[in-house]
TIFITI-68670 format. One record per residue (C-alpha): x, y, z; residue in one letter. Coordinates in steps of 0.5 Angstrom, whole numbers, plus 500, padded with zeros to 3 digits. Example, Ala and Ser with C-alpha at 12.3 -4.5 7.8 and 13.67 -1.06 7.14 Angstrom:
BEGIN
R    c1    c2    c3   resn
R   525   491   516      A
R   527   498   514      S
REM end
This chain:
BEGIN
R    c1    c2    c3   resn
R   500   500   500      X
R   503   507   498      X
R   504   511   504      X
R   503   519   503      X
R   506   524   507      X
R   504   531   506      X
R   509   536   502      X
R   512   541   507      X
R   515   545   501      X
R   508   545   498      X
R   505   549   504      X
R   511   553   503      X
R   510   555   496      X
R   507   562   499      X
R   514   564   501      X
R   517   563   494      X
R   518   571   494      X
R   523   569   500      X
R   527   564   496      X
R   526   565   489      X
R   533   564   487      X
R   535   557   491      X
R   535   551   488      X
R   530   546   487      X
R   530   540   493      X
R   524   535   492      X
R   521   532   497      X
R   518   525   496      X
R   511   527   494      X
R   514   532   489      X
R   518   526   486      X
R   512   522   486      X
R   509   527   482      X
R   515   528   477      X
R   514   520   476      X
R   507   521   474      X
R   509   527   469      X
R   514   523   466      X
R   509   518   464      X
R   505   523   461      X
R   507   524   453      X
R   502   530   452      X
R   503   537   451      X
R   499   543   451      X
R   501   551   449      X
R   497   557   452      X
R   498   563   447      X
R   497   570   449      X
R   500   577   449      X
R   503   579   455      X
R   505   577   462      X
R   499   576   467      X
R   495   575   461      X
R   495   567   462      X
R   490   563   465      X
R   494   560   471      X
R   488   556   473      X
R   488   553   467      X
R   496   552   466      X
R   496   549   473      X
R   490   544   472      X
R   494   542   465      X
R   501   541   469      X
R   498   538   475      X
R   492   535   474      X
R   493   532   467      X
R   500   532   468      X
R   501   535   461      X
R   507   538   459      X
R   504   545   459      X
R   507   552   456      X
R   505   559   456      X
R   507   563   450      X
R   507   570   451      X
R   508   574   445      X
R   511   580   449      X
R   515   581   455      X
R   510   587   458      X
R   515   592   457      X
R   510   597   455      X
R   506   597   462      X
R   507   601   469      X
R   511   598   475      X
R   508   598   482      X
R   514   596   485      X
R   520   600   483      X
R   523   606   478      X
R   524   601   472      X
R   520   602   465      X
R   521   600   458      X
R   526   594   457      X
R   528   594   464      X
R   521   593   466      X
R   521   587   461      X
R   526   584   464      X
R   523   584   471      X
R   516   581   468      X
R   520   576   464      X
R   523   573   471      X
R   516   574   474      X
R   513   570   469      X
R   518   565   470      X
R   517   565   478      X
R   509   564   476      X
R   511   558   472      X
R   515   555   478      X
R   509   555   482      X
R   504   553   477      X
R   508   547   473      X
R   509   550   466      X
R   514   553   462      X
R   515   559   459      X
R   516   562   452      X
R   517   568   448      X
R   517   572   441      X
R   521   578   439      X
R   515   582   439      X
R   516   589   443      X
R   510   591   448      X
R   510   598   445      X
R   504   600   449      X
R   496   600   449      X
R   494   599   442      X
R   486   599   440      X
R   486   595   434      X
R   490   589   431      X
R   491   592   425      X
R   496   598   428      X
R   499   592   433      X
R   501   588   427      X
R   504   594   423      X
R   508   596   429      X
R   510   589   431      X
R   512   587   423      X
R   507   581   423      X
R   511   577   418      X
R   517   576   424      X
R   512   575   430      X
R   508   570   426      X
R   515   567   424      X
R   516   566   432      X
R   509   563   433      X
R   511   558   428      X
R   518   557   431      X
R   515   556   438      X
R   510   551   436      X
R   515   547   431      X
R   520   547   437      X
R   515   546   443      X
R   511   541   439      X
R   504   542   442      X
R   498   537   441      X
R   493   542   444      X
R   494   550   443      X
R   489   554   447      X
R   488   561   446      X
R   487   566   451      X
R   483   571   447      X
R   478   571   441      X
R   481   572   434      X
R   474   574   431      X
R   473   580   435      X
R   478   585   433      X
R   477   592   436      X
R   474   590   442      X
R   480   589   446      X
R   487   591   447      X
R   490   590   440      X
R   496   586   442      X
R   491   581   445      X
R   487   580   439      X
R   493   579   435      X
R   496   574   439      X
R   490   570   437      X
R   490   571   430      X
R   497   569   429      X
R   496   563   433      X
R   490   561   428      X
R   494   563   422      X
R   500   559   425      X
R   496   553   426      X
R   495   552   419      X
R   503   554   417      X
R   507   550   422      X
R   506   543   418      X
R   508   546   411      X
R   515   546   410      X
R   515   552   405      X
R   513   556   410      X
R   519   559   414      X
R   523   554   411      X
R   530   557   414      X
R   527   554   421      X
R   528   547   418      X
R   535   547   419      X
R   534   547   427      X
R   527   544   427      X
R   522   540   423      X
R   515   541   421      X
R   509   539   426      X
R   502   539   426      X
R   498   540   433      X
R   492   536   433      X
R   487   541   435      X
R   486   549   437      X
R   482   552   442      X
R   479   559   445      X
R   479   559   453      X
R   472   563   453      X
R   468   565   459      X
R   462   570   460      X
R   467   576   459      X
R   467   575   452      X
R   459   575   451      X
R   454   580   452      X
R   450   577   458      X
R   450   571   462      X
R   444   568   459      X
R   448   568   452      X
R   454   565   455      X
R   450   559   458      X
R   447   557   452      X
R   453   558   448      X
R   457   554   453      X
R   453   547   452      X
R   458   546   446      X
R   464   548   450      X
R   469   543   453      X
R   469   544   460      X
R   472   542   467      X
R   473   543   474      X
R   479   547   475      X
R   478   547   483      X
R   481   540   484      X
R   484   539   491      X
R   491   536   491      X
R   493   532   497      X
R   500   531   495      X
R   501   538   496      X
R   496   540   501      X
R   493   545   496      X
R   487   546   491      X
R   489   548   484      X
R   486   555   485      X
R   490   556   491      X
R   496   554   486      X
R   494   558   481      X
R   493   564   485      X
R   500   564   488      X
R   503   563   481      X
R   499   569   479      X
R   501   573   485      X
R   508   573   482      X
R   506   579   478      X
R   508   584   483      X
R   510   589   479      X
R   503   589   476      X
R   500   589   483      X
R   497   582   482      X
R   498   580   489      X
R   492   577   491      X
R   488   572   496      X
R   488   565   495      X
R   482   561   493      X
R   479   555   494      X
R   473   551   491      X
R   469   548   485      X
R   471   553   479      X
R   469   551   471      X
R   474   553   465      X
R   471   553   458      X
R   475   552   452      X
R   471   553   445      X
R   474   548   439      X
R   476   552   433      X
R   480   548   429      X
R   483   541   428      X
R   481   534   430      X
R   475   535   435      X
R   476   531   441      X
R   472   525   442      X
R   471   526   449      X
R   468   533   449      X
R   471   534   456      X
R   478   532   455      X
R   482   536   451      X
R   487   530   450      X
R   481   525   448      X
R   484   521   442      X
R   491   523   443      X
R   496   517   445      X
R   499   520   451      X
R   502   514   453      X
R   509   511   452      X
R   507   507   447      X
R   506   514   443      X
R   514   513   441      X
R   517   507   438      X
R   520   502   443      X
R   517   507   448      X
R   513   501   451      X
R   519   498   454      X
R   520   504   458      X
R   513   505   460      X
R   513   498   463      X
R   518   500   467      X
R   516   507   469      X
R   508   505   470      X
R   511   500   475      X
R   515   505   479      X
R   509   510   479      X
R   504   504   482      X
R   509   502   487      X
R   512   508   489      X
R   516   508   496      X
R   515   515   499      X
R   519   513   505      X
R   525   510   501      X
R   525   513   494      X
R   532   511   492      X
R   529   504   492      X
R   527   505   485      X
R   534   507   482      X
R   535   501   479      X
R   529   501   475      X
R   530   508   474      X
R   537   507   471      X
R   534   502   467      X
R   529   506   464      X
R   534   512   463      X
R   538   507   459      X
R   532   505   454      X
R   530   513   453      X
R   537   514   451      X
R   536   509   445      X
R   529   512   443      X
R   529   514   436      X
R   524   520   437      X
R   529   526   439      X
R   524   530   441      X
R   521   526   447      X
R   528   523   448      X
R   531   530   450      X
R   525   532   454      X
R   524   525   458      X
R   532   524   459      X
R   531   531   463      X
R   525   529   467      X
R   528   522   469      X
R   535   525   471      X
R   532   530   475      X
R   528   524   479      X
R   534   520   479      X
R   538   526   482      X
R   532   527   487      X
R   531   520   489      X
R   539   519   491      X
R   538   525   495      X
R   544   528   491      X
R   546   535   492      X
R   551   538   487      X
R   553   545   487      X
R   558   550   484      X
R   559   556   488      X
R   563   562   485      X
R   567   566   490      X
R   564   572   487      X
R   557   573   483      X
R   561   577   477      X
R   567   576   473      X
R   570   578   467      X
R   571   575   460      X
R   578   571   459      X
R   579   571   467      X
R   579   565   472      X
R   574   564   478      X
R   575   560   484      X
R   569   555   485      X
R   567   552   491      X
R   564   545   489      X
R   560   541   494      X
R   558   534   492      X
R   554   529   497      X
R   550   523   496      X
R   545   521   501      X
R   543   514   499      X
R   545   507   500      X
R   546   507   492      X
R   553   506   490      X
R   555   513   486      X
R   562   515   483      X
R   564   522   481      X
R   568   520   475      X
R   570   528   473      X
R   567   535   473      X
R   568   539   467      X
R   566   546   465      X
R   562   547   459      X
R   567   552   456      X
R   573   547   456      X
R   574   540   455      X
R   579   539   461      X
R   577   535   467      X
R   577   539   474      X
R   576   533   478      X
R   579   526   479      X
R   574   521   481      X
R   572   519   488      X
R   566   514   491      X
R   561   518   494      X
R   559   514   501      X
R   553   515   504      X
R   552   522   507      X
R   559   524   506      X
R   560   531   504      X
R   566   532   499      X
R   568   539   499      X
R   574   542   494      X
R   575   549   491      X
R   578   549   483      X
R   579   555   479      X
R   575   555   472      X
R   578   559   466      X
R   573   564   463      X
R   576   564   456      X
R   571   566   451      X
R   566   567   455      X
R   560   572   453      X
R   557   577   457      X
R   551   575   461      X
R   546   580   459      X
R   539   579   456      X
R   540   577   449      X
R   534   581   446      X
R   537   587   449      X
R   544   586   446      X
R   542   590   439      X
R   538   596   438      X
R   530   595   438      X
R   525   598   434      X
R   519   600   436      X
R   515   594   435      X
R   521   588   435      X
R   527   586   439      X
R   533   584   434      X
R   535   577   435      X
R   539   574   429      X
R   541   567   433      X
R   535   563   431      X
R   537   558   437      X
R   536   564   442      X
R   529   566   439      X
R   523   564   444      X
R   528   563   450      X
R   526   566   456      X
R   533   568   458      X
R   540   568   456      X
R   543   561   457      X
R   548   561   462      X
R   555   562   460      X
R   558   557   465      X
R   555   551   467      X
R   558   545   470      X
R   558   537   468      X
R   558   533   474      X
R   560   526   471      X
R   557   520   475      X
R   557   513   475      X
R   551   510   478      X
R   550   503   479      X
R   555   502   473      X
R   550   507   469      X
R   554   513   467      X
R   550   519   467      X
R   551   527   467      X
R   548   532   471      X
R   549   539   469      X
R   549   545   474      X
R   549   553   473      X
R   555   556   477      X
R   552   560   482      X
R   554   564   488      X
R   552   562   495      X
R   553   566   501      X
R   550   569   507      X
R   548   575   511      X
R   547   576   518      X
R   540   580   517      X
R   538   575   511      X
R   541   568   512      X
R   543   564   506      X
R   543   568   499      X
R   543   565   492      X
R   545   569   486      X
R   546   568   479      X
R   554   568   477      X
R   554   573   471      X
R   560   575   466      X
R   561   583   466      X
R   565   588   462      X
R   572   590   466      X
R   569   597   465      X
R   562   600   466      X
R   560   607   466      X
R   554   610   469      X
R   551   617   468      X
R   547   620   474      X
R   541   622   469      X
R   539   619   463      X
R   536   626   461      X
R   540   632   462      X
R   536   639   461      X
R   540   646   460      X
R   535   651   461      X
R   540   656   459      X
R   547   657   456      X
R   550   656   462      X
R   555   650   462      X
R   553   644   467      X
R   557   639   471      X
R   556   632   468      X
R   559   626   473      X
R   561   620   470      X
R   561   614   475      X
R   566   609   473      X
R   566   602   475      X
R   571   596   475      X
R   569   589   474      X
R   576   587   476      X
R   582   589   480      X
R   587   594   478      X
R   583   597   472      X
R   586   603   469      X
R   584   607   463      X
R   581   614   460      X
R   574   616   459      X
R   571   621   455      X
R   564   624   453      X
R   561   624   446      X
R   557   630   444      X
R   553   633   438      X
R   557   638   434      X
R   554   644   436      X
R   555   642   444      X
R   562   642   447      X
R   565   638   453      X
R   571   640   457      X
R   576   636   459      X
R   577   632   453      X
R   578   626   457      X
R   580   624   464      X
R   584   618   467      X
R   581   613   472      X
R   585   608   476      X
R   581   603   480      X
R   585   598   485      X
R   579   594   487      X
R   574   590   483      X
R   567   593   484      X
R   570   600   487      X
R   568   606   483      X
R   571   612   481      X
R   567   619   479      X
R   570   623   474      X
R   567   630   472      X
R   566   634   466      X
R   563   641   464      X
R   558   640   458      X
R   557   647   455      X
R   550   647   451      X
R   549   652   445      X
R   545   658   445      X
R   539   656   441      X
R   535   650   443      X
R   538   643   441      X
R   538   636   443      X
R   542   630   442      X
R   545   624   445      X
R   551   624   450      X
R   555   618   450      X
R   560   615   455      X
R   566   612   452      X
R   571   609   456      X
R   578   605   454      X
R   582   600   458      X
R   588   596   455      X
R   586   597   448      X
R   579   595   449      X
R   573   600   448      X
R   567   600   453      X
R   560   603   452      X
R   556   600   457      X
R   552   601   463      X
R   551   596   468      X
R   544   596   471      X
R   543   591   477      X
R   535   589   478      X
R   534   586   485      X
R   528   584   488      X
R   526   579   493      X
R   521   575   489      X
R   526   574   483      X
R   533   572   482      X
R   538   578   481      X
R   538   581   474      X
R   544   584   471      X
R   543   588   465      X
R   548   592   460      X
R   545   598   457      X
R   549   604   453      X
R   552   609   457      X
R   548   615   455      X
R   544   620   456      X
R   539   625   452      X
R   541   632   453      X
R   537   638   451      X
R   538   645   451      X
R   531   648   452      X
R   528   655   453      X
R   524   654   459      X
R   521   659   464      X
R   518   657   471      X
R   515   660   477      X
R   516   657   484      X
R   521   653   487      X
R   519   648   492      X
R   515   642   490      X
R   512   637   494      X
R   511   630   491      X
R   507   624   493      X
R   509   618   490      X
R   504   613   487      X
R   506   607   483      X
R   513   609   481      X
R   516   614   476      X
R   522   619   475      X
R   518   625   475      X
R   521   628   481      X
R   528   627   478      X
R   526   630   471      X
R   523   636   475      X
R   530   637   479      X
R   533   637   472      X
R   530   644   470      X
R   531   647   477      X
R   526   645   482      X
R   527   643   489      X
R   523   637   489      X
R   521   634   496      X
R   518   627   497      X
R   512   628   502      X
R   510   622   506      X
R   503   621   506      X
R   502   619   514      X
R   506   626   515      X
R   501   630   511      X
R   497   636   515      X
R   495   643   514      X
R   501   646   516      X
R   507   642   513      X
R   503   643   506      X
R   504   651   506      X
R   511   650   505      X
R   510   648   497      X
R   509   652   491      X
R   505   646   488      X
R   504   639   490      X
R   504   633   485      X
R   501   627   486      X
R   505   621   482      X
R   501   616   477      X
R   496   612   480      X
R   497   615   487      X
R   490   614   489      X
R   490   607   487      X
R   496   605   491      X
R   497   609   497      X
R   491   608   501      X
R   492   613   506      X
R   491   618   501      X
R   483   618   503      X
R   485   620   510      X
R   489   626   508      X
R   485   628   502      X
R   482   634   507      X
R   488   637   508      X
R   490   637   501      X
R   484   640   499      X
R   485   645   504      X
R   492   647   502      X
R   488   648   495      X
R   483   652   498      X
R   488   657   501      X
R   491   658   495      X
R   495   652   493      X
R   496   649   487      X
R   495   641   486      X
R   497   637   480      X
R   494   630   480      X
R   497   625   475      X
R   493   619   472      X
R   489   614   476      X
R   486   607   473      X
R   479   607   474      X
R   478   601   478      X
R   474   602   484      X
R   478   608   486      X
R   475   615   488      X
R   480   621   487      X
R   476   625   491      X
R   477   631   487      X
R   474   638   490      X
R   468   637   484      X
R   465   631   481      X
R   470   627   476      X
R   469   621   473      X
R   475   617   470      X
R   474   612   465      X
R   479   607   460      X
R   479   613   455      X
R   486   614   452      X
R   490   616   446      X
R   495   611   444      X
R   497   614   438      X
R   503   619   440      X
R   503   623   434      X
R   495   624   434      X
R   493   631   433      X
R   492   636   439      X
R   487   641   439      X
R   487   647   444      X
R   480   648   447      X
R   482   654   451      X
R   487   658   448      X
R   487   664   453      X
R   488   659   459      X
R   494   661   463      X
R   496   653   462      X
R   498   655   455      X
R   501   661   456      X
R   505   662   462      X
R   510   662   463      X
R   511   659   457      X
R   507   659   450      X
R   505   652   448      X
R   504   651   441      X
R   502   645   437      X
R   510   644   436      X
R   510   642   443      X
R   506   636   442      X
R   511   633   437      X
R   516   628   439      X
R   512   625   444      X
R   513   617   446      X
R   509   611   446      X
R   502   615   447      X
R   499   621   449      X
R   495   619   455      X
R   491   614   459      X
R   485   613   463      X
R   482   620   462      X
R   476   623   465      X
R   470   622   462      X
R   465   626   465      X
R   466   632   470      X
R   462   638   473      X
R   462   645   470      X
R   467   648   475      X
R   473   644   471      X
R   475   647   464      X
R   478   642   459      X
R   484   645   456      X
R   486   640   450      X
R   482   635   445      X
R   485   629   442      X
R   483   623   439      X
R   486   616   436      X
R   484   615   428      X
R   476   613   427      X
R   474   615   434      X
R   471   621   437      X
R   475   627   441      X
R   477   626   448      X
R   477   632   452      X
R   479   630   459      X
R   487   629   458      X
R   488   636   462      X
R   483   639   466      X
R   483   645   471      X
R   479   648   476      X
R   479   654   481      X
R   478   651   488      X
R   478   657   493      X
R   484   661   492      X
R   488   656   489      X
R   488   651   483      X
R   486   644   482      X
R   489   640   476      X
R   488   633   473      X
R   491   630   468      X
R   492   624   464      X
R   497   626   459      X
R   503   621   460      X
R   508   626   463      X
R   511   620   467      X
R   514   617   460      X
R   515   624   456      X
R   519   627   462      X
R   524   621   462      X
R   525   621   455      X
R   527   629   455      X
R   521   631   451      X
R   521   639   451      X
R   514   640   450      X
R   512   636   456      X
R   517   640   460      X
R   514   646   458      X
R   507   644   459      X
R   509   641   466      X
R   512   648   468      X
R   506   652   466      X
R   502   647   471      X
R   507   648   476      X
R   506   656   475      X
R   499   656   475      X
R   497   662   480      X
R   503   666   480      X
R   502   670   474      X
REM end
């Protein structure tokens, strides 16, 4: 009789944010579940557009209840959204969201894939989306994903038949999936891919529908009679969790989007509508009629006879008991002719063998970074915690054929520790591969076909532990990591990264010159190794100048920094361009900034970006000096305002009172402040009193989901937005001071805007407000709520949905002038 022991680690899944970087250590329950998954030869691929689009309930159900190999193809990395946990936006936000997706998959049991599509922001129609994305290239990537992942079943998150009713990216993801379904088995389509893979034909295509896609519940109820449906609220005794709890925890990994949520339990029905292919024989089983047993592959029956027996008689108290049978199956799997299933099942069974033995194999570098062509000391730890005979014959690094270690027998529970030096000759940098070349608005540039679709850059340095287990040779590969401890945090795991020996950093990514006076520009030089010397210089546009031409640096210790200062002299007239930092050391040229992203819920990330800034000579006037800023979801507006000479002071919401607000010439609320700062509802009376007494208050956009901005007069938010950054802007009130003091605002000031005009505009407001601007996307009615101003008492209240949080960090001159005018209201 099987003895089941509840998995403590399953209960602790809720603490994944604390242990995101630790290696996976399987309990007996988890090993058994891996065996179950080993014995299922079926694959499902879920397709949508962004991180958070995926239905974690369905992915978790397929991966844990059905035991299918389940993937999520997100066409983008979510680069165009907002960040609730920090200042990173655009490509850096995409790096965070990539890792959050991987964290979600580590919880729900799925795998993660991507295309090269760049999330350029909200799109109202797939026609616009597919034009900006380059439809042919993204379709190619979807075909590539299907040909390499080889799903039996594809499930779309969105409806391909309703363009214009939701985000254009959403509909596009479904349209491309439907089109790809008919192309993947045609060798004439994207034939260049066939050097690396082969054609494939999924059995069937579904749409993951729900009542949300119908006008009312009655209409959906009638339609659902023909849909495949199943209860995804099943309970997993081995985990001590229900599927919906698992799904909630997976979804909660999307913290930068504010997706932290309560877990749920109980029956819940999911529906999928059959679209194409071979209809399932059993309407309520999406794999019905598909052979998902070991008999699916030639000579697989032999493997199945062994592994089904292991599953049926699994020993939870002594999983090492199954090693002989597992090794027998491993040897047979290695002889399979089907390379696809051979690769997948070899990886799976090696993980099971390693866990049954209680093997712990680690290669921990003495530092978390090193530079190419250097050497790094690595601490090795090897231990076999079973009675099975295991010999470590050698250890090799993937970038060298030389053996690191000679053979030793691994006696039960006797730890082997040793240190060796590894050469990093020829190693490349560890930065995200999709950011290595300049991207277009809609596409990342990746020319290495074998990298396209991978969630992250493969590790540069891996270690092969070459073992003999009961006379069967087997190699287990591990990434080099960095493991250490801190007294206030405990044990810490970090990825081991290859970085340049010299990186540089500019404090500001946009430098505004409001007059022709020279400014000091500081450059921070960072050493990636010991004893780094060289010189650094600035490259500026031809009508600018810089002094001195170059400055030497000399840094003795790795990770130490030296700050050098240049004087940058702007032209007399308005001008803008790029300032680039160029460092030279030992005959090499270095042009990158090293950016580290470090949050508890994802592994530490190292990103290399061009070390440069936008420089703008701008004729701008301003009134007032002291600005109070209440942070919302995170933006760089305060730093941008400091660029034009304002003294910006961050206000702690808990300390707001009538007296301490009087020191400010204006108060600005950051984006989504009312969405994320709950204390504001208690402090709004003080803010409105400040306005009433003559203050100037600017509120930037909030989403309309259950939030009350508590404006002085009635104001109703909506989802209205203008996504075309080139959309014509019409002035409604040309004499308003917002457009005339202290800077004259014209149509030219709306040129050069990025990503969008604005979002979540108010749709209704009381007569006390004056709308200033009108704008619209193609084919829509004019939107009048982008910028509203109202007199309240002696002061002024301004609400704006214009995307200043994107425009100011991008150095858009007109946005700076308009914001300066908003801050200057009432000071004529």
